[in-house]
N, C-alpha and C positions, 0 to 999 in steps of 0.2 A: 642493354636490356638482357636480362637473364631468363632463360627458358629451358625446360628439358629438351634434349635433342629429339629430332624426328624428321619426317619427310613424307613425300608422296609415294603411293604404291605404284610400282611398274605394272604394265599390262600383264595379267594372268598371275601376278605374284600374290602369295598368301600374306595377310597382314603381319603374322608373326615372323615371316622371313624378311619382311621390309624392315622391321626394327633391328634385326641382326645386321642386315646390309647397311642401313643408314648409320648405325653407330660405328661400324667398321670404317665406312667411307669418311664420315665427318670427324671422328675422334680417334681412329686407329686402335680401337679396342674390340675384343671378341667378347660376346656375351652369351649367356644361357637364359633363354626365356623361361621364367618360372610360372607364369600364368597371366591371364587377362584380368586387370584390375577393374576396368569398366570402359564403357563407350560414352562419350560426353559431347554435348552440343547445346545450342540455345543462344540467347542474346549475347552472352559474354564471348561467344566464339565467332562473332561477326567482325569483319574488317573491310575497310574501304581502301582500295589501291589508289595510287597517285592519279590515275586517269579517271577516278570517280566510280569505277566498277566496284560493286559491293558483292561480297561472298560470305557464306557461312560455312564454317568447318565442322566436321565431325571427327573427334579424336578418339582413337582406340589406344588405350593406355595399358602398357604391359609392365609387370614386375620382372626385373632382370637381375642377374648376378654377373659380376665381372668374371670372365673365364681366361683372359689373357690380354696381352698387349699393354701399351703404355698410353695413358690419356694424353693425346696430342691433337690439338685443334687443326683442322685442315687449312685454316687461313683464308678460306673463301666464304663458306657458309658459317663457320664457327671461328671466332677470333680468340676466344679464351674459354677455358673449361676448368671446372673444379667440382668436387663433391661438396655438398652442403648439408648440414644437419637441418632438422625440422625447425629448430630454434633460430637458425640463421636466415630463414626465408623472409621473415618480416622486414629485414633490412635490405633486401635486394629489390631493385626495380624489375618488375615482371609483367607479363601480359595480363590482361583483365581476367582471363580464364584460370590462371594458375591457382588463386585461392580456392577455387571450387574443386580442383583436381588433386593438388599436391597433398593436402591433409588426408584425403582418402587413400592416396598411394602410400603414405607413411603408415597409416592405420592397417592397410592390407598387409604390408610387409611385417609389421609387429605381430599381427594375428597368426601369420603362417610360418615365419622364419626366425623369430626371436626365441632364444633359449630360455 
């Protein structure tokens, strides 16, 4: 399953600091947060754990730029990593929420950072 990297917020941590920490921990890269793309939730963000417990996630999605490091999966939470173009997304097995979020992320980036 392919998905954008992310993770939970530590107590008292700001969400934009979480994305910096998580990408460093999981992928060995340093990033610069460029802005909040959006906050997403709803039926596509539900999951059921093996024990039957159901939860619904709220995802804060940030636009980020690579600032350093080498893309290296941690081997625990992330086993493989790569950059993908918008056109490649359709061929990747992804969580149900991805088609709702990723097109908006690519559009956000084009509107603000494309020359």
